[in-house]
N, C-alpha and C positions, 0 to 999 in steps of 0.2 A: 815799772816806769810810771811816772805821774805827770799829768799836765799841770804845770805850776800856775797857769792862769786861772784855774778853777778855785784857787785860794783867795783871789781878789774879791773883796766884798763880804767874806765870811766874818761873822762876829767872833770875837775872842772872849771866852768865858773863863773866869777863874773858879776852880772847883772848890777851893777852901771856903770862900764866901758865897758862892753860887751867884755871882753877879757878872754882868757884861762889863768889860773894861774898855772895849774899843772894837775897831773893824780893820781888817787887813786891807792896806792900800797898795802894797808892793811886796815883791820877793827880792831879796838882796843876795848878790853873789860875791864871793871873795875872789882874789886874783887868780886862784887855781880853778875857777869856774865851778865851784861848789855852791849850791844854795845854802846859805848859812844863817839867814835871819829873815824875819817878816817885819816889814815896816807897818806900824799900825797908827791909826788916828784914834787917840784916846777920847773916851766919852767924858763929859762934864764941862763946867764953865771954864776952868783954867786948863783945859785939856792939852792940846798940842799933839806932837808925834813921839813915838817911842819905838824901840825895836825889841823883838822877842827872838833870841837865838833859837834855831831849830832844835838844838839839844835840850831846850827847856819846854818843848811842846809835850803835853801829856798825850793828846790824841788829835788827829785830824779826821773829822767826820764829814759827811756830805753837807751838813747844815751849820756846823760850827767847829771852831778850833778851841781846845781846852788847854789850860795851863794850871799848874798847882796853885799858884798865888800871884798877886800883882807884883810881888817883889822881883819876879824874873824879868819884868819890863825894864829895859835899860834906856839911857839917853841916846838919842840919835846922833851918831858921829859918822858923817858920810865918808870920811877918809878911810874907814875900815873896809869899805866895800867898793869894788871897782865897776860893777854893773848892777843894773836894776832891771826888772822885767818890764815895767810900764811907765815909770816916771823918770825925769831927769835927762841930762845930756847923754848918758850912757845907757838909755833904755834899749833893751834888745828887741822888743816888739816894735814893728813898724820899720825896722831897718831893711833896706833893699838888698837883695842877694844877686850877685853877679858871678858869672864864670870868669875864669882867667882871661878868656878871649873877649870879654865885654858883653856877653849876652845876659840880659836881665831875666832872672828866674821867677821873681815875685818878691813878696815881703814876708818877714817873720811875723807869724800870727800868734805863736805860742812857743814855749820852751818846755821840753820834756826833761825831767830829772830822774836819776836812778833811784830805786827804792832802798838800796843798801847804803850808798855813800853820798847821796844827794848831789852827785856831779851831773853836769849837763850831758845828756846822752843823744839829744837830737833837737831839731827845730821843725815846727809845723810851718809850712809855706802856703801862703795865699797867692793865687794868681788873679785876684779880682773876684768880686761877688758873683758874677755870672758863672765864671769857671768853677768857683767853689761849689755852687749849687748843682752844676751839671756833672762835673767829674770828681768833686770832693777836693779837699786840701791834700797837699803832698807832704812828704817827710824827707828830711835830710839828716843823716846821722852826723853827730858832732865830729866824728873822725874825718869827715869830708871837708870840714871848714878849715881854710888855710889862714885867714886873717880876719879879725874883727876890728873894724875901724870906726871912726866917729860917725860916718854916714852910711856904711854898708858892711855886710858880711861878704867876703869874697870866697867863692866856692870853686873847688877843682872843676876842670872841664867836664861838665855833664849837662845834658839838656833836661829841661823840666819834665818832658815826657818819659825820660828814662828813670825818673824817681818812682819808687813804689808808692801806692796810695797809702795814706795813713789810716789805720783801722782802729 
């Protein structure tokens, strides 16, 4: 299980030339809730944005992401992806989480993806800065999410205190 938010801000380095080609600005998800590409801000004067499919990543390290060559960077076509981690109208982070009976649980702080299939396996929940510092953030498995709407993720009837602490 990986926290997808940790990829934001990492440089993307091409191994073939040994050069930095850009920086990760978002993680893109397909309609089946699989992390499928990274949105990068390309370096240079005529830069812009591009996407790197996760299948084209050579390695994801603590300090950088490597790809074989710049040829794997594709043009950004937003219609291929239905959700983003941090940018756009369909950003997952910052969405409010409510139970079916209308109790607010907090907001999505990060999205966890599986290590094998890159599918969403859970959501890290923030209940505010003070609560995060005192009790830590909480975890909601993706299987408990009933609906992802434009403004919120609706969760099955569970109280925030019933959720296990994220470790």
